[in-house]
N, C-alpha and C positions, 0 to 999 in steps of 0.2 A: 146258430145265432149270427155268427160272423158272416156266413154265406148270405143271409137275408140282408144284412147291412150293406154288403157289397152290391147286391142286386138292387137295392133302393137307390144307392149312389149312382150306379150305372143307368138306372131308369131316369133319374133326374137329369143326368148328363145328356142322355139321348133325347129326352123331351125338349131340353133347351136347344140342342142342335137343330131339331126339327122345327122348333118355333122360330129360330133365326133364319132358317132357309126360306120360309114363306110358302104360300100357296102356289105361286108361279112355278117353282121348281117341281112341285108335285104334279101340276098340270102338264108340264113339259115331259116329265117321266111317263105319265099315263099316255100322253100323245105318242111318244116314241114306242111304248108297248103296243099301242093300237096300230101304228104304222107297220111295226114288225110282224104283228099277227096277220094283217091284211096283205103283206107281201110274201110271207113264208108259208103259211098254212094252205093256201090254195095249191101251190106247187107240191107240197107234201101229200095233200089229198089225192092229187092226180097220180102221183107216183105210187101211192098205196093202192089205188084202184087198178093200175097196171100190174103191180106186184100180185095182187089178189087173183087176177086173171091168169097170170103165168103160174102161180102156185096150183090153182085149181086144174088148169090144163095138164100140168106135169103130174099131178096126183092121179088123173084119170088113166095114165098109162102104167100105173103101179098096181100092187096087190091091193086087196080089200082093206087091210089095216092101214096101209099108207094112204090110200084114197080117202078113208074116213078122217085121218089126221090132216090131210091137205085141205079137205073141206072145212075143217075147224079153223085152220090158219087163214084160209081165204075169207071166211066169214069175219074173223077178227080184223083182217086188214080192211075189209069193207066198212066195218063198224067204226074203226079208227078214222077212216076217210069221211064218214058221215059226221062224226063228232067234230072233226076239223072244220068242215064246211059250216056246221052250225055255229061254231065259235066265231068264224069269220063274219057271219051274218049278224049274230047277236051282240058280240062284244062292243062294237062302237055305240050302239044305242044304250047298252047297260052302263058303260063308262060315262057317257054323256049325261045320263040320268043321275048317276052318283055324284058328278061334279057340277051339275046344273048348267051345262053348256050345250050349244048346238053342235052337231056333227055333220060333216060333208061326205057325200058319196061320189063326188065328182072325181073320176080316175084321172082326169087331165090336169088336176090341181098341181100348180108348181110351188105352192107355199109350203112351209115347213109344218103347218098345222093341218095335216090332211084329215085326221079323224076329229080333232077337237080344236076348232079355230080359236085363237086367243082374241 
């Protein structure tokens, strides 16, 4: 019972803090997340594709069991790269739909609001 009371007090305090911070801080945080996704994930996807090729090629020089394991690892790396690319493509539109704002795909944009302009 005491744990429930502590949880309720913490929930009320957290909701008060979030209410005071306002929607602008949430949009700024979502914008930072979106910018981070669009800058980090394409590089990670490219490295995963290269890594998959290296693993596959190295596995072809090994025995049958290692070759099969290398094929599984290479497939997993390619799947991860595909998921990363899908996240980069889909995340800005999903985030803008959730928060009801427009999003920019201009890579030459110098404003801080790259994904979700304020």
